[in-house]
MISETI-96625 format. One record per residue (C-alpha): residue in three letters; x, y, z. Coordinates in Angstrom, 1 decimal. Layout:
<recs>
+------+--------+--------+--------+
! type !      X !      Y !      Z !
+------+--------+--------+--------+
!  ala !      X !      Y !      Z !
...
+------+--------+--------+--------+
</recs>
This chain:
<recs>
+------+--------+--------+--------+
! type !      X !      Y !      Z !
+------+--------+--------+--------+
!  met !    0.0 !    0.0 !    0.0 !
!  ser !    1.5 !    3.3 !   -1.0 !
!  thr !    1.7 !    6.4 !    1.2 !
!  ala !   -1.0 !    8.2 !   -0.8 !
!  glu !   -3.4 !    5.2 !   -0.4 !
!  arg !   -2.7 !    5.2 !    3.4 !
!  leu !   -3.4 !    9.0 !    3.6 !
!  his !   -6.6 !    8.5 !    1.6 !
!  gly !   -7.7 !    5.8 !    4.0 !
!  leu !   -6.9 !    7.9 !    7.0 !
!  arg !   -8.9 !   10.8 !    5.5 !
!  leu !  -11.9 !    8.5 !    5.1 !
!  leu !  -11.6 !    7.3 !    8.7 !
!  leu !  -11.6 !   11.0 !    9.8 !
!  gly !  -14.9 !   11.6 !    7.9 !
!  gly !  -13.3 !   12.9 !    4.7 !
!  gln !  -11.6 !   15.8 !    6.5 !
!  gln !   -8.4 !   17.1 !    5.1 !
!  leu !   -5.4 !   16.8 !    7.3 !
!  ala !   -4.2 !   20.1 !    8.7 !
!  pro !   -1.1 !   21.5 !    6.9 !
!  ser !    2.1 !   21.8 !    8.8 !
!  thr !    2.5 !   25.1 !   10.6 !
!  lys !    6.3 !   24.7 !   10.9 !
!  gln !    8.1 !   27.9 !   10.0 !
!  phe !   11.2 !   27.8 !    7.8 !
!  trp !   14.3 !   30.0 !    7.4 !
!  ser !   15.7 !   30.4 !    3.9 !
!  ala !   18.9 !   28.5 !    3.4 !
!  pro !   21.5 !   28.3 !    0.6 !
!  gln !   20.5 !   25.7 !   -2.0 !
!  leu !   17.9 !   24.0 !    0.2 !
!  glu !   14.1 !   24.3 !   -0.3 !
!  pro !   12.0 !   24.9 !    1.6 !
!  gly !   14.8 !   25.9 !    4.0 !
!  ile !   15.7 !   25.1 !    7.6 !
!  pro !   12.8 !   24.5 !   10.0 !
!  arg !   12.6 !   26.6 !   13.1 !
!  gly !   12.4 !   24.8 !   16.5 !
!  val !   14.3 !   21.7 !   15.6 !
!  val !   17.7 !   19.9 !   15.9 !
!  val !   19.7 !   19.7 !   12.6 !
!  glu !   22.8 !   17.6 !   12.1 !
!  leu !   25.3 !   18.8 !    9.5 !
!  leu !   27.8 !   16.3 !    8.0 !
!  gly !   30.4 !   16.5 !    5.2 !
!  pro !   33.5 !   18.4 !    4.6 !
!  cys !   31.7 !   21.7 !    3.7 !
!  lys !   29.3 !   21.9 !    6.6 !
!  thr !   31.0 !   24.9 !    8.2 !
!  glu !   31.2 !   26.9 !    5.0 !
!  trp !   27.5 !   26.2 !    4.3 !
!  val !   26.3 !   27.2 !    7.7 !
!  ile !   28.4 !   30.4 !    7.4 !
!  gln !   26.5 !   31.2 !    4.2 !
!  phe !   23.2 !   30.4 !    6.0 !
!  leu !   24.1 !   32.8 !    8.8 !
!  ala !   25.2 !   35.5 !    6.3 !
!  met !   21.7 !   35.3 !    4.8 !
!  his !   20.2 !   36.2 !    8.1 !
!  pro !   22.1 !   39.2 !    9.6 !
!  glu !   19.4 !   39.7 !   12.2 !
!  phe !   20.1 !   36.4 !   14.0 !
!  lys !   21.6 !   36.2 !   17.4 !
!  ile !   23.9 !   33.2 !   17.4 !
!  phe !   25.6 !   31.1 !   20.0 !
!  trp !   28.6 !   29.1 !   18.8 !
!  ala !   29.6 !   26.4 !   21.3 !
!  glu !   32.8 !   24.4 !   20.9 !
!  arg !   34.7 !   21.8 !   22.9 !
!  asp !   38.0 !   23.5 !   22.2 !
!  gln !   38.4 !   26.8 !   20.3 !
!  ser !   38.7 !   25.9 !   16.6 !
!  ile !   36.7 !   28.6 !   14.8 !
!  leu !   38.5 !   31.8 !   13.9 !
!  pro !   36.2 !   34.8 !   14.5 !
!  thr !   38.1 !   37.0 !   12.0 !
!  ala !   37.4 !   34.4 !    9.3 !
!  leu !   33.7 !   34.7 !   10.1 !
!  arg !   34.0 !   38.5 !    9.8 !
!  gln !   35.7 !   38.1 !    6.4 !
!  arg !   32.8 !   36.0 !    5.2 !
!  gly !   30.3 !   38.7 !    6.1 !
!  leu !   29.1 !   37.9 !    9.6 !
!  asp !   28.6 !   40.5 !   12.2 !
!  leu !   30.6 !   39.4 !   15.2 !
!  thr !   28.5 !   41.5 !   17.5 !
!  lys !   25.7 !   39.1 !   16.9 !
!  ile !   27.7 !   36.0 !   17.8 !
!  thr !   28.5 !   34.7 !   21.3 !
!  phe !   31.3 !   32.1 !   21.5 !
!  gly !   31.8 !   29.5 !   24.2 !
!  thr !   34.2 !   26.7 !   24.8 !
!  phe !   33.1 !   24.1 !   27.3 !
!  gly !   35.5 !   21.1 !   27.1 !
!  lys !   33.8 !   17.7 !   27.1 !
!  asn !   30.7 !   18.7 !   29.1 !
!  leu !   28.5 !   20.4 !   26.6 !
!  val !   25.1 !   19.1 !   27.7 !
!  gln !   24.3 !   21.4 !   30.6 !
!  pro !   25.6 !   24.6 !   29.0 !
!  leu !   23.7 !   23.9 !   25.7 !
!  arg !   20.5 !   23.2 !   27.7 !
!  arg !   20.8 !   26.5 !   29.4 !
!  ile !   21.7 !   28.4 !   26.2 !
!  ile !   18.6 !   27.0 !   24.4 !
!  gln !   16.3 !   27.5 !   27.4 !
!  ser !   17.4 !   31.2 !   27.6 !
!  gln !   15.5 !   31.7 !   24.4 !
!  ser !   18.0 !   34.4 !   23.5 !
!  phe !   19.4 !   32.9 !   20.3 !
!  glu !   17.7 !   32.0 !   17.0 !
!  val !   20.6 !   29.7 !   16.1 !
!  ile !   22.9 !   27.6 !   18.3 !
!  leu !   25.9 !   25.7 !   16.8 !
!  ala !   27.7 !   22.9 !   18.6 !
!  pro !   29.7 !   19.7 !   17.8 !
!  asn !   27.6 !   16.5 !   18.0 !
!  leu !   29.3 !   14.7 !   20.9 !
!  phe !   26.1 !   13.1 !   22.2 !
!  glu !   25.0 !    9.5 !   22.3 !
!  glu !   22.2 !    9.3 !   24.8 !
!  ile !   18.7 !    9.6 !   23.3 !
!  lys !   17.4 !   11.6 !   26.3 !
!  val !   19.9 !   14.4 !   25.5 !
!  phe !   18.6 !   14.6 !   21.9 !
!  gln !   15.0 !   14.6 !   23.3 !
!  ala !   15.8 !   17.4 !   25.7 !
!  phe !   17.4 !   19.4 !   22.9 !
!  gln !   14.5 !   18.8 !   20.6 !
!  leu !   11.9 !   19.9 !   23.3 !
!  phe !   13.9 !   23.0 !   24.3 !
!  thr !   14.5 !   24.1 !   20.7 !
!  glu !   10.8 !   23.7 !   19.9 !
!  lys !    9.8 !   25.8 !   22.8 !
!  ala !   12.4 !   28.5 !   22.1 !
!  asn !   11.6 !   28.4 !   18.3 !
!  ser !   15.3 !   28.3 !   17.7 !
!  thr !   17.4 !   25.9 !   15.6 !
!  leu !   20.3 !   23.8 !   17.1 !
!  phe !   22.9 !   22.9 !   14.4 !
!  leu !   25.0 !   19.9 !   15.5 !
!  phe !   28.2 !   19.4 !   13.5 !
!  gly !   28.5 !   15.6 !   13.0 !
!  glu !   31.7 !   13.7 !   12.3 !
!  asn !   31.6 !   10.9 !    9.7 !
!  glu !   28.4 !    9.0 !   10.2 !
!  pro !   24.9 !   10.4 !   10.8 !
!  ser !   23.5 !   10.0 !   14.2 !
!  pro !   20.7 !    7.4 !   14.5 !
!  ala !   18.9 !    9.6 !   17.1 !
!  trp !   15.3 !   10.0 !   16.2 !
!  pro !   14.8 !   13.5 !   17.7 !
!  ile !   17.1 !   15.0 !   15.0 !
!  ser !   14.7 !   16.5 !   12.5 !
!  leu !   17.0 !   17.1 !    9.6 !
!  gln !   20.3 !   15.7 !    8.5 !
!  leu !   22.3 !   17.2 !    5.7 !
!  asp !   25.5 !   15.9 !    4.1 !
!  ile !   27.2 !   18.9 !    2.4 !
!  his !   30.0 !   18.8 !   -0.2 !
!  lys !   31.4 !   21.4 !   -2.6 !
!  leu !   30.3 !   21.1 !   -6.2 !
!  asn !   33.1 !   20.6 !   -8.7 !
!  ile !   32.7 !   23.8 !  -10.7 !
!  his !   35.5 !   24.6 !  -13.1 !
!  lys !   34.5 !   28.2 !  -13.7 !
!  gly !   32.1 !   30.5 !  -12.1 !
!  asp !   30.5 !   30.4 !   -8.6 !
!  his !   32.7 !   28.5 !   -6.2 !
!  asn !   30.1 !   28.9 !   -3.4 !
!  lys !   27.8 !   26.1 !   -4.6 !
!  phe !   27.2 !   23.0 !   -2.6 !
!  ala !   26.0 !   19.5 !   -3.2 !
!  ile !   23.5 !   18.9 !   -0.4 !
!  glu !   22.2 !   15.4 !    0.3 !
!  val !   19.2 !   15.2 !    2.6 !
!  leu !   19.8 !   12.1 !    4.7 !
!  lys !   16.7 !   12.6 !    7.0 !
!  gln !   13.9 !   15.1 !    6.9 !
!  lys !   10.8 !   15.3 !    9.1 !
!  his !    9.4 !   18.7 !    8.0 !
!  gly !    8.9 !   20.1 !    4.5 !
!  lys !    9.4 !   18.4 !    1.2 !
+------+--------+--------+--------+
</recs>
């Protein structure tokens, strides 16, 4: 039975009513339609994940951003050179214990975007992050390593690579959607 047939059967069970459309809001994102959903956890993978997220942030200069790291690896001047306003970004280094600081940062509801490495394995951590980001209507980007996390609370997983362009725009990416719970 196809998905369309199942939906049709469910509509008949509901008395022919149409299912309510998703009310999820999206932020525009480079080369990704319909964009990035608000209030979710997103895992970024691939060699160009940082470059892509910098382009995403540059598209939204109004964002207040928290960039959490285990050890300082991002160079703020490089972000400035790529068009980001450093007055809108708060940086934090937390060593191995990122769970509690990230929970508090998300719960503060002060940031539209929070960026952090994905060092988590326990499903209850991902569940907490998912609930807090939904309530704050912010998006938590987790920078993954090599393999996508199997955690179900992650709403969107993207594998980002650079396109091989011989001439022209070198800021294009090949984006593979590994998992998507919202949008098309």
